[in-house]
C-alpha positions in Angstrom: -0.2 0.0 0.1 1.7 3.8 -1.0 0.9 6.7 1.5 1.9 9.6 1.5 1.1 11.9 4.2 0.5 16.2 3.5 2.5 18.5 4.7 0.4 18.6 8.2 -2.3 16.8 9.3 -5.8 19.0 9.6 -5.9 20.4 13.4 -2.4 21.0 13.3 -2.0 19.0 17.0 0.9 16.9 16.1 3.8 16.9 13.8 4.4 15.8 10.3 4.3 12.6 10.4 7.5 11.5 7.6 7.9 9.2 5.5 11.1 7.7 6.2 9.7 4.3 8.2 10.0 4.5 11.8 12.8 3.1 13.8 12.4 -0.4 15.1 12.3 -0.9 18.8 12.6 -4.6 20.7 9.4 -4.3 22.6 10.6 -5.4 26.6 8.4 -8.6 27.0 9.4 -9.8 23.4 6.5 -12.1 22.0 4.8 -11.9 19.7 5.0 -8.1 19.4 9.2 -8.3 18.9 10.9 -6.9 15.9 8.0 -5.3 14.7 8.5 -1.5 13.3 7.3 0.0 16.3 7.6 3.5 18.1 9.6 3.1 21.3 7.6 1.2 24.1 7.5 3.8 26.9 5.4 6.0 24.2 2.3 3.8 25.9 3.1 0.6 27.8 2.9 -2.8 26.9 0.6 -5.5 28.0 2.0 -8.9 28.9 0.0 -11.7 30.0 0.4 -14.5 31.7 -2.8 -16.1 29.7 -1.0 -15.0 26.4 -2.6 -12.2 25.5 -0.8 -10.9 22.7 1.7 -7.6 23.1 0.4 -4.1 21.3 1.6 -1.7 23.7 4.9 -1.7 22.4 4.1 -2.7 19.4 2.1 -0.5 17.3 2.4 -2.8 14.3 2.1 -5.8 12.7 -1.5 -6.0 13.1 -3.4 -8.8 11.5 -5.8 -5.2 10.3 -5.8 -1.9 11.6 -10.1 -0.7 10.8 -10.8 2.9 10.5 -14.3 4.1 11.7 -16.3 6.9 10.6 -16.2 8.7 13.9 -13.6 11.5 14.5 -10.5 11.2 12.7 -7.6 10.7 14.5 -5.5 13.4 14.9 -2.4 11.9 17.2 0.7 10.8 16.1 0.0 6.8 16.7 -2.9 6.8 15.3 -1.8 7.9 12.5 1.4 6.4 12.6 -0.7 3.0 12.2 -2.2 4.3 9.3 0.1 5.2 7.2 2.2 1.9 7.7 -0.7 -1.0 7.4 -0.3 -3.6 5.6 -4.6 -4.3 5.5 -6.4 -1.3 6.4 -10.3 -2.1 6.1 -12.4 1.1 5.8 -15.9 1.5 6.6 -16.9 3.7 4.2 -18.5 6.9 5.7 -14.7 7.0 6.8 -13.2 7.0 2.7 -13.6 10.6 2.2 -10.9 11.9 5.5 -8.7 9.2 4.9 -8.5 10.1 1.2 -7.5 14.0 2.5 -5.0 12.2 4.2 -3.9 10.7 0.8 -3.3 7.0 2.3 -5.3 4.4 0.2 -7.0 1.7 1.6 -7.0 -2.3 1.4 -10.8 -2.1 0.8 -13.8 -0.2 2.0 -16.9 -1.7 3.4 -20.2 -1.0 4.2 -24.1 -0.4 3.0 -22.0 2.4 0.5 -25.0 5.4 2.5 -21.9 7.5 2.9 -19.7 6.7 -0.6 -20.8 9.1 -3.1 -21.4 7.8 -6.8 -17.9 8.8 -7.7 -15.8 7.0 -5.0 -18.6 4.1 -5.9 -16.5 4.4 -8.8 -13.4 4.8 -8.0 -12.7 2.2 -5.7 -15.5 -0.4 -7.4 -12.0 -2.5 -7.5 -11.5 -2.9 -3.6 -15.3 -2.4 -2.3 -17.3 -4.5 -0.9 -20.9 -3.7 -0.6 -23.2 -5.1 2.4 -26.4 -4.6 3.3 -27.9 -6.7 5.8 -28.8 -4.0 9.0 -27.7 -6.6 11.6 -24.5 -5.4 12.4 -23.3 -1.9 12.2 -19.8 -1.3 9.6 -17.2 -2.0 12.4 -18.7 -5.1 12.5 -18.7 -5.9 8.7 -15.3 -4.2 8.5 -14.5 -6.6 10.8 -16.0 -10.0 9.8 -15.2 -8.6 5.9 -11.3 -9.1 7.6 -11.4 -12.0 9.7 -12.8 -14.0 6.7 -11.4 -13.0 3.4 -8.0 -12.4 5.0 -7.5 -15.7 6.4 -5.6 -14.8 8.9 -3.8 -17.0 11.0 -5.3 -20.3 9.8 -3.0 -22.4 10.5 -1.9 -21.3 13.6 -5.1 -21.0 15.4 -3.8 -17.3 17.2 -6.1 -15.0 18.0 -6.1 -12.2 14.8 -4.3 -8.7 15.9 -6.6 -5.8 14.4 -5.9 -2.0 15.8 -9.7 0.3 15.8 -9.1 4.0 14.7 -11.7 6.9 14.4 -14.4 4.3 16.7 -15.1 7.4 19.3 -16.7 10.7 18.3 -19.6 12.3 16.8 -22.4 10.5 18.4 -21.9 9.4 21.3 -24.3 6.4 20.6 -21.9 4.9 18.2 -19.0 5.5 20.4 -20.6 3.7 23.7 -21.7 0.8 21.6 -17.8 0.4 19.6 -16.7 0.2 22.8 -18.7 -1.8 24.2 -17.9 -4.3 20.5 -14.3 -4.3 21.6 -15.5 -7.8 24.7 -17.8 -8.8 21.9 -15.0 -9.5 19.7 -12.4 -10.7 21.8 -15.6 -12.9 23.3 -17.2 -13.5 20.3 -15.0 -13.7 16.8 -11.8 -14.9 18.6 -9.3 -11.9 17.6 -7.3 -9.8 19.6 -9.0 -6.1 19.2 -7.7 -2.8 20.5 -9.6 0.5 20.2 -6.8 3.3 20.0 -7.6 7.3 20.6 -5.7 10.2 20.6 -6.1 9.9 24.2 -5.1 6.4 25.0 -6.4 2.4 23.9 -9.0 0.3 24.8 -8.9 -3.4 25.6 -10.1 -6.6 26.7 -8.8 -9.4 28.7 -9.9 -12.8 30.7 -8.4 -14.0 33.8 -5.8 -12.9 35.8 -3.2 -10.4 33.8 -0.5 -8.0 33.8 0.0 -5.1 32.5 2.5 -2.6 31.7 1.5 1.0 32.6 3.4 4.3 34.1 3.5 6.0 37.2 0.7 8.7 36.9 -1.4 6.4 33.9 -4.4 6.8 34.3 -7.0 3.1 34.3 -9.6 2.6 34.2 -11.3 -0.8 34.3 -15.1 -2.2 33.0 -15.9 -5.7 34.7 -18.6 -7.0 31.9 -18.7 -11.0 33.7 -16.1 -11.4 36.5 -17.5 -12.1 40.3 -14.4 -12.3 41.3 -11.9 -9.0 41.1 -8.9 -7.6 42.6 -6.0 -5.8 41.8 -2.5 -5.3 42.2 -0.2 -1.7 41.5 -3.6 0.5 41.3 -3.4 3.7 43.6 -7.2 2.1 44.6 -8.1 -1.6 44.9 -10.5 -2.9 42.7 -14.0 -5.4 42.6 -16.7 -6.8 41.5 -18.5 -3.5 39.8 -21.9 -4.1 39.3 -22.1 -0.2 37.6 -20.1 0.9 34.9 -19.1 3.9 36.4 -17.2 2.5 39.4 -14.3 1.1 37.6 -13.3 4.8 36.4 -10.5 6.8 37.2 -7.6 5.1 38.5 -4.2 5.0 39.0 -0.9 3.0 38.2 1.9 3.1 40.9 4.2 1.9 38.8 5.4 0.2 35.0 2.9 -2.6 36.0 -0.2 -3.7 37.4 -1.6 -7.1 37.6 -5.9 -7.8 36.9 -6.6 -10.9 39.2 -10.4 -11.7 37.3 -12.3 -15.1 37.0 -13.9 -13.6 33.8 -14.0 -10.8 31.1 -13.3 -7.5 31.6 -11.9 -4.1 29.1 -9.3 -1.8 30.6 -8.2 1.6 29.6 -5.1 3.6 29.9 -4.0 6.7 29.0 -1.1 7.7 26.4 1.4 9.3 28.6 1.9 13.1 27.4 -2.4 13.6 27.2 
């Protein structure tokens, strides 16, 4: 995929991302993330796991698929770099126009076509995949397309690694729905999803896991099915939350924290410089 960024991003909030390849770093935990082109691991922190959840954090590359939704277009340097370097960039049709303003070309465009002009439909007819059914939203349609057509990791039976960009902002009901889909994809589609925003990132997890962090990092935990839930390395110990708001606004004390759980939950962590 040939990608050429404009001289500046839309808001001029972040520096121009040059076209030279990103520096290569080896994440400190090794494993599936090691050796991918990435930003320095200290930029965000990295996920390690007693249950072998993929090491997303320090390796912001090597995703099997990157999916761009039609929410607020990213402005932070991390999602913009991922867009520029993605091998498989699947775009919900409502996001195509914004993507093209950055002169980034997608691998595939997926949706019901309501948000595409006739000119764009014709221009991208060779990679446009029309899906008219209305049970799933465009984010899930794009995910199902990537999962079935790209045949990722079919021989190894490992979870494909998906990164979701532009999935928040604009209508709040869409934002809430898209965030909740991370747990659905983890449970029902057997993928390892990560939703990256301009402020932080969400990952679903199951059981006991250790997550890397930095002192003062803001952390929120959303309980999905845990009857047992506790933590080490957070400012306030957690418990089996019954309400969504109860696990928000916690804080990491050092370079890692551990969640002990008997079910599924969603973790949100902020970027270092936000």
